[in-house]
C-alpha positions in Angstrom: 104.6 39.5 110.3 108.1 39.5 109.0 108.9 38.3 105.5 110.9 35.4 104.2 109.8 32.9 106.8 110.1 35.5 109.6 113.9 35.6 109.2 114.2 39.3 108.3 112.6 42.7 109.4 111.5 44.9 106.6 112.1 48.7 106.6 108.6 49.2 105.0 110.2 50.2 101.7 110.9 47.5 99.1 113.6 49.6 97.5 115.5 50.2 100.8 115.1 46.5 101.7 116.6 45.6 98.3 119.6 47.9 98.9 120.1 46.3 102.4 120.3 42.8 100.8 116.7 41.8 101.4 115.9 43.3 104.7 117.5 43.2 108.1 118.1 39.6 109.4 116.9 38.8 112.9 119.6 38.5 115.6 121.2 41.6 114.2 122.9 44.4 116.1 123.1 47.4 113.8 125.3 50.5 114.1 124.1 53.5 112.2 126.9 56.1 112.1 126.7 59.5 110.5 127.2 63.2 110.5 124.8 65.8 111.9 121.6 66.1 109.7 122.6 63.0 107.7 119.3 61.2 108.3 120.2 58.9 111.2 117.1 59.5 113.2 114.9 59.4 110.1 116.3 56.0 109.1 115.8 54.8 112.7 112.2 55.8 112.4 111.9 54.0 109.1 113.0 50.8 110.9 110.2 51.3 113.5 107.7 52.0 110.8 108.5 48.8 108.8 108.5 46.7 111.9 105.1 47.9 113.0 103.6 47.6 109.4 104.7 43.9 109.4 102.7 43.2 112.5 105.6 43.2 115.0 106.1 45.2 118.1 108.9 47.8 118.4 110.6 49.9 121.0 112.6 53.1 120.7 114.8 54.9 123.3 115.2 58.5 122.2 117.4 61.3 123.5 116.1 63.6 120.8 112.4 63.9 121.5 109.6 63.3 124.1 106.8 61.0 123.3 104.5 63.5 121.7 107.2 65.1 119.6 108.2 61.6 118.4 104.7 60.7 117.4 104.3 64.1 115.6 107.6 63.6 113.8 106.5 60.1 112.5 103.2 61.6 111.3 105.0 64.3 109.4 106.9 61.6 107.5 103.6 60.0 106.5 104.2 57.2 109.1 101.3 57.5 111.5 102.1 55.3 114.6 99.8 56.8 117.2 97.4 53.8 117.1 100.3 51.4 117.5 101.4 53.4 120.5 98.0 53.4 122.1 97.7 49.6 121.5 101.1 49.1 123.2 102.7 47.7 120.0 105.1 50.7 120.1 107.0 51.6 123.2 108.7 55.0 123.3 111.1 55.7 126.1 112.6 59.2 126.2 116.0 59.5 127.8 115.9 62.9 129.6 118.7 65.4 129.6 119.3 64.7 133.3 120.7 61.3 132.3 123.6 63.1 130.7 124.8 64.0 134.2 124.7 60.4 135.4 127.7 58.1 135.7 128.0 56.8 132.2 128.8 53.3 133.4 125.7 53.3 135.5 123.6 54.6 132.6 124.8 51.7 130.3 124.0 49.2 133.0 120.5 50.5 133.5 119.9 50.8 129.8 121.1 47.2 129.2 118.8 45.9 132.0 115.8 47.8 130.5 116.5 46.5 127.0 116.6 42.9 128.3 113.0 43.4 129.5 111.7 44.2 126.0 111.0 40.6 125.1 108.0 41.2 122.8 109.8 43.8 120.6 111.3 42.6 117.3 112.9 45.9 116.7 114.7 48.0 119.4 116.1 51.4 118.4 118.5 53.6 120.5 118.6 57.1 119.1 121.2 58.2 120.0 124.2 57.0 122.0 126.5 59.8 121.1 126.5 61.7 124.4 127.0 58.7 126.5 129.5 57.0 124.3 131.7 60.1 124.4 131.8 60.0 128.2 132.1 56.2 128.8 135.2 54.1 128.8 135.9 51.9 125.8 135.7 48.6 127.7 132.2 49.6 129.0 131.1 50.4 125.5 132.3 47.0 124.3 130.6 45.2 127.1 127.4 47.1 126.3 127.4 46.0 122.6 128.3 42.5 123.5 125.3 42.5 125.8 123.1 43.7 122.9 124.4 40.7 120.9 123.2 38.4 123.7 119.7 40.0 123.6 119.5 39.6 119.8 120.1 35.9 120.0 116.4 35.7 121.1 115.5 36.8 117.5 115.4 40.5 117.8 117.1 43.4 116.0 118.7 46.3 117.9 119.7 49.4 116.0 121.9 52.2 117.6 122.6 55.6 116.0 125.8 57.5 116.8 127.6 60.5 115.5 130.6 59.7 113.4 133.1 61.3 115.8 131.6 59.8 119.0 134.0 56.9 119.3 137.8 56.9 119.5 139.0 55.2 116.3 140.3 52.2 118.1 137.1 51.4 119.9 135.0 52.3 116.8 136.8 49.5 114.9 136.0 47.1 117.8 132.4 48.1 118.0 132.0 47.7 114.2 133.4 44.2 114.4 130.9 43.3 117.2 128.0 44.6 115.2 126.3 42.4 112.6 125.4 45.4 110.4 127.0 48.8 109.9 125.6 51.7 107.9 127.5 54.9 107.3 125.4 58.0 106.5 126.9 61.2 105.1 125.6 64.6 104.0 127.5 66.9 101.7 126.8 70.3 100.2 126.4 70.6 96.4 125.6 74.2 95.6 122.6 75.1 97.5 121.6 71.4 98.0 122.4 69.0 100.8 123.0 65.5 99.5 122.4 62.5 101.7 124.0 59.1 101.0 124.0 55.8 102.9 126.7 53.2 102.6 125.7 49.7 103.5 129.1 48.7 104.8 128.1 45.3 106.3 125.0 43.2 106.9 125.9 39.8 108.1 123.5 37.1 106.8 122.0 39.3 104.0 120.6 37.5 101.1 122.3 39.6 98.5 125.5 41.6 98.2 125.9 44.7 100.3 128.5 47.4 100.3 126.6 49.6 97.9 126.0 53.3 98.3 122.5 54.8 97.9 121.4 58.4 97.7 118.2 59.4 99.4 116.0 62.3 100.2 113.6 62.9 103.1 110.3 64.3 102.0 107.4 65.5 104.1 104.5 62.9 104.2 106.7 60.4 102.3 109.7 59.7 104.5 112.9 58.4 102.9 112.9 58.2 99.1 115.8 56.5 97.3 117.3 58.5 94.5 120.2 57.5 92.1 123.5 58.6 93.5 124.4 60.2 90.1 121.2 62.3 90.4 121.9 63.1 94.1 125.3 64.5 93.1 124.0 66.4 90.1 
């Protein structure tokens, strides 16, 4: 079950929830934007984990992995979800490479229709939209995100990952304004280390102030671990 009278979805980490302003409010469309290797997919998987742990159902559309690879990846992070998958509490829908050759407008129409059928899932993740966003017209992208807003009005959360350069700047601003939550992930080199940070740019309806920046690490068998930004940059 979700916390706070079922008004938010937990990430499964009290520290991450706190940095997000208390969790992710229901009826939220979230955009997770970041560079290559900045942790977008790992954070998306964290959302799936927290949702399942709270007793809710979840769905993920993935262009990155097939079903078996996704389950193995979750296990490697210490987030074993195979039982949830076998019990149909977790739905995994790989988006095959052949979809990249489809008409992008048709792809978005088909994806929208499929998402509308996921009535029982509290969390729906799309990881990632980069390839299709870069080929579709801006108006179609806006229509797609507006459609996600309509779906979320039923009390769901939809999170989409995208590379930071996928959108034209004009349409990126429009999509950000449509979304209820916006996270920006970055990775920078510091000597021989790669430093990951997450900026909570916006979460509409959060219980506490957002806009903060957190440093994090991804550790085998542990998943995401928050570290002080000062330490991350050391």
